[in-house]
C-alpha positions as CSV (number, residue, x, y, z in Angstrom):
1,M,4.7,-24.7,7.5
2,F,5.2,-21.8,5.2
3,S,5.1,-23.3,2.1
4,E,1.9,-25.2,3.1
5,R,0.1,-22.0,4.1
6,Y,1.0,-20.0,0.6
7,D,1.8,-22.6,-2.3
8,T,2.9,-19.8,-4.4
9,S,3.0,-22.3,-7.3
10,R,-0.8,-21.9,-7.5
11,I,-0.5,-18.4,-7.6
12,T,-2.3,-16.7,-10.3
13,I,0.8,-15.7,-12.1
14,Q,0.2,-16.0,-15.8
15,R,-3.3,-13.9,-15.3
16,S,-1.3,-11.2,-13.3
17,L,1.6,-11.0,-15.8
18,K,-0.8,-10.5,-18.8
19,W,-2.1,-7.6,-16.9
20,V,1.1,-6.0,-15.8
21,L,1.9,-6.3,-19.3
22,I,-0.8,-4.8,-21.0
23,A,-0.5,-1.8,-18.1
24,Q,3.0,-1.4,-19.0
25,A,2.1,-1.1,-22.8
26,L,-0.6,1.5,-21.8
27,L,2.1,3.3,-19.6
28,A,4.3,3.4,-22.8
29,V,1.6,4.8,-25.2
30,V,0.7,7.8,-22.3
31,L,4.8,8.2,-22.9
32,V,5.0,8.4,-26.2
33,L,1.9,11.0,-26.2
34,L,3.7,13.5,-23.4
35,D,5.9,14.7,-26.7
36,L,2.0,15.6,-28.4
37,P,0.9,19.0,-28.3
38,T,-1.6,19.4,-25.7
39,Q,-4.6,19.8,-27.9
40,W,-3.9,16.0,-28.5
41,M,-3.5,15.1,-25.3
42,P,-6.0,12.7,-23.8
43,R,-7.7,13.8,-20.4
44,L,-5.0,11.9,-18.0
45,G,-5.2,11.7,-14.3
46,G,-8.0,10.4,-13.0
47,N,-12.0,11.2,-12.4
48,D,-12.3,14.8,-10.3
49,A,-15.8,14.0,-9.8
50,L,-15.7,10.7,-8.0
51,P,-18.4,10.2,-5.2
52,T,-17.6,10.7,-1.6
53,G,-18.5,8.6,1.8
54,P,-17.9,5.1,2.8
55,T,-17.2,2.9,-0.2
56,A,-19.0,-0.5,-1.0
57,P,-18.4,-3.7,-3.2
58,G,-18.6,-2.5,-6.7
59,D,-18.3,1.1,-5.4
60,Q,-14.2,1.2,-3.8
61,V,-12.8,4.6,-5.5
62,R,-12.4,7.8,-3.8
63,R,-10.4,10.7,-4.4
64,Y,-6.8,10.4,-2.9
65,E,-6.0,12.6,-0.5
66,P,-2.3,12.3,1.3
67,T,-2.5,15.0,3.3
68,R,-5.2,14.5,5.4
69,S,-5.6,12.0,8.6
70,F,-9.4,10.8,7.8
71,P,-10.2,11.4,4.3
72,D,-14.1,11.2,3.9
73,F,-14.4,7.7,3.1
74,T,-13.1,7.1,6.7
75,Q,-14.5,7.7,10.2
76,K,-12.4,8.9,13.3
77,P,-11.5,5.9,15.2
78,P,-13.0,5.5,18.4
79,P,-11.2,7.0,21.8
80,S,-9.8,4.2,22.6
81,T,-7.4,3.9,19.5
82,V,-4.0,5.8,19.5
83,E,-4.1,9.5,19.5
84,I,-3.7,11.0,16.1
85,P,-2.7,14.6,14.7
86,G,-5.0,16.2,12.1
87,E,-2.8,16.1,9.4
88,M,-0.5,13.2,8.5
89,P,3.4,13.9,9.6
90,P,5.6,14.5,6.4
91,R,7.4,11.1,7.0
92,L,6.8,7.9,9.7
93,Q,6.9,8.3,13.0
94,F,7.5,5.0,15.3
95,K,6.7,4.3,19.0
96,V,5.3,1.6,20.8
97,V,1.7,2.2,22.2
98,D,-0.2,1.2,25.0
99,G,-2.3,-2.0,24.1
100,G,-4.5,-1.6,27.5
101,E,-6.1,-5.0,27.8
102,Q,-4.2,-6.0,24.3
103,E,-0.2,-6.3,24.3
104,D,1.8,-3.5,23.9
105,A,2.0,-2.5,19.8
106,I,4.4,-0.7,17.3
107,F,2.6,2.1,15.8
108,M,3.6,3.4,12.3
109,N,2.3,6.5,11.2
110,G,2.9,9.1,8.5
111,R,4.1,9.1,4.6
112,I,6.8,7.0,3.3
113,S,9.8,8.7,2.6
114,S,13.3,8.4,1.5
115,G,15.5,6.5,4.7
116,D,12.6,5.9,6.8
117,A,13.5,2.1,6.4
118,Q,16.8,2.5,7.8
119,R,15.1,4.6,10.6
120,F,12.6,1.9,11.4
121,E,15.7,-0.8,11.6
122,S,17.4,1.5,13.8
123,F,14.2,1.8,16.2
124,L,13.4,-1.8,16.2
125,A,17.6,-2.1,17.7
126,S,16.5,0.8,20.2
127,L,13.9,-1.5,21.8
128,E,15.0,-4.1,25.0
129,D,11.5,-6.3,24.2
130,I,9.9,-5.5,20.4
131,P,5.7,-5.8,20.4
132,K,5.0,-8.7,18.1
133,V,2.4,-6.5,16.4
134,V,3.0,-3.1,13.9
135,T,-0.4,-1.1,13.2
136,L,-0.2,1.4,10.7
137,H,-1.8,4.8,9.6
138,S,-0.2,5.8,6.6
139,P,-1.2,7.5,3.0
140,G,2.1,5.3,1.9
141,G,4.5,7.1,0.0
142,N,8.0,6.1,-1.4
143,V,7.9,2.4,-3.0
144,S,11.3,1.1,-2.7
145,E,11.2,2.2,1.4
146,A,7.6,0.4,2.0
147,L,9.8,-2.8,0.2
148,A,12.4,-2.2,2.4
149,I,10.7,-2.1,5.8
150,G,8.5,-4.8,4.7
151,R,11.4,-7.0,4.4
152,S,12.6,-5.8,7.8
153,L,9.6,-6.3,9.3
154,R,9.1,-9.9,7.8
155,A,12.6,-10.7,9.0
156,A,11.7,-9.8,12.2
157,D,8.5,-12.2,12.6
158,L,6.8,-9.5,13.1
159,E,2.5,-9.7,12.8
160,T,0.5,-6.4,11.3
161,A,-3.0,-5.3,12.6
162,M,-5.4,-1.9,10.9
163,Q,-7.0,-0.7,13.9
164,P,-10.6,1.1,13.4
165,G,-10.8,4.1,11.4
166,L,-7.3,3.6,10.2
167,V,-5.6,3.9,6.9
168,C,-3.2,2.1,4.8
169,L,-3.0,3.4,1.1
170,S,-0.6,3.5,-1.9
171,S,2.8,2.0,-1.3
172,C,1.6,1.5,2.6
173,P,-0.3,-1.9,1.9
174,Y,3.1,-3.2,0.9
175,I,4.3,-2.9,4.7
176,F,0.6,-4.3,5.8
177,A,1.8,-7.5,3.5
178,A,4.7,-8.5,5.1
179,G,3.4,-9.3,8.6
180,V,3.4,-13.1,9.2
181,K,-0.4,-12.5,10.3
182,R,-2.5,-9.8,9.2
183,S,-5.4,-8.6,11.1
184,A,-8.1,-5.6,9.3
185,S,-11.0,-4.3,11.0
186,K,-13.8,-3.7,9.3
187,T,-13.7,-0.5,9.4
188,S,-10.1,0.6,8.4
189,A,-9.3,1.2,4.7
190,I,-6.7,-0.4,2.7
191,G,-6.1,1.0,-0.7
192,M,-3.9,0.9,-3.7
193,H,-3.0,2.7,-7.0
194,Q,-0.5,3.3,-9.7
195,H,3.0,3.7,-8.6
196,F,4.2,7.3,-9.5
197,Y,7.9,7.3,-11.2
198,D,9.4,10.6,-11.3
199,A,11.0,10.3,-14.5
200,P,13.1,13.2,-16.1
201,G,11.6,14.8,-19.2
202,Y,14.8,13.7,-21.0
203,M,14.8,10.3,-20.4
204,P,14.3,8.2,-23.7
205,V,10.8,6.5,-23.7
206,F,12.3,3.0,-23.9
207,L,14.3,3.9,-20.4
208,A,11.3,5.2,-18.8
209,V,9.4,1.8,-19.8
210,E,12.2,-0.2,-18.9
211,E,12.7,1.2,-15.6
212,I,8.7,1.1,-15.0
213,Q,8.8,-2.7,-16.0
214,Y,11.5,-2.8,-13.1
215,G,9.7,-1.4,-10.5
216,Q,6.3,-3.3,-11.0
217,G,8.7,-6.5,-11.4
218,D,10.5,-6.1,-8.2
219,T,6.8,-5.6,-6.4
220,M,5.2,-8.5,-7.6
221,K,8.2,-10.2,-6.5
222,Y,8.0,-8.9,-2.8
223,L,4.6,-10.1,-2.7
224,I,5.1,-13.4,-4.0
225,E,7.8,-13.3,-1.5
226,M,5.3,-12.4,1.4
227,G,2.6,-15.2,0.2
228,I,0.4,-12.5,-1.1
229,D,-1.4,-13.4,-4.5
230,P,0.5,-10.7,-7.0
231,G,-2.7,-10.8,-9.2
232,L,-3.3,-7.9,-6.2
233,M,-1.7,-5.4,-8.4
234,V,-4.6,-5.7,-10.8
235,H,-6.1,-3.2,-8.7
236,S,-3.1,-0.7,-8.1
237,L,-2.3,-0.6,-12.3
238,N,-6.1,-0.1,-12.9
239,T,-6.1,2.9,-10.7
240,P,-4.8,6.6,-11.5
241,P,-2.4,8.0,-8.7
242,K,-5.0,10.8,-7.9
243,E,-7.3,8.3,-6.6
244,I,-7.5,5.4,-4.4
245,Y,-9.2,1.6,-4.9
246,I,-10.3,0.5,-1.3
247,L,-10.1,-3.3,-1.3
248,A,-13.4,-5.1,0.2
249,E,-13.2,-7.5,2.5
250,D,-13.5,-10.8,0.0
251,E,-10.3,-8.6,-1.9
252,L,-8.1,-8.6,1.1
253,L,-8.8,-12.6,1.8
254,D,-8.8,-13.8,-1.6
255,T,-5.5,-12.2,-2.2
256,K,-3.9,-13.4,1.3
257,L,-3.4,-9.5,2.2
258,A,-5.3,-9.9,5.5
259,T,-5.3,-13.3,7.0
260,D,-8.0,-11.8,9.6
261,I,-11.2,-9.6,9.5
262,Q,-12.1,-8.2,12.7
263,D,-15.4,-6.3,13.5
């Protein structure tokens, strides 16, 4: 059934790889430029004069503000949604929340930090009855941890859902991608941008570029594992780390990142 639903041989891998290679070449140029005098440096890091407020197709890039629970492009969720602090927790928090008329869910809230994947596995192991849905509210963080959490989530055959007003940004969409079913509210926000790699200044350029390529390759492999079109990475590669690209409904569905959009 899985192979029928997600025919990876038809996924646009060649197109995706072309964009990845172009982006990697540009990154190599940037790394070389880092050794040039400051006055010769181009302006990097994104646009400081971005619009604010809700996004719409064709107007989807906003400032990335990882400490805020509710950026200016989202609205606070209705009272029926789980209670959320004003600032993002410094690392992921896991708890089972009452689903009311719906089934209970695992609520995953906060930044994705080192060790969170192991903590998530321990949390699942501690539950007598594991809810089948994981709902997310995170500004992202450590990409490797997000991929590891996602693989644990898929191994447990869990679903993912984005509730009204909540956000899943940066590396968080890779966790969302792991659900066997993936439902997104029209008023939630799922967004991507370039991965950040903390390469030491003394690392030779060719080694830094090699590490970046390994990281991007692992991420694309993961998306294919999850049945997602790796062409999704185009939106990530084209958006600087200080900005966030909020995916439109048709982009969520066309890339199979979401299997369902809820009002």
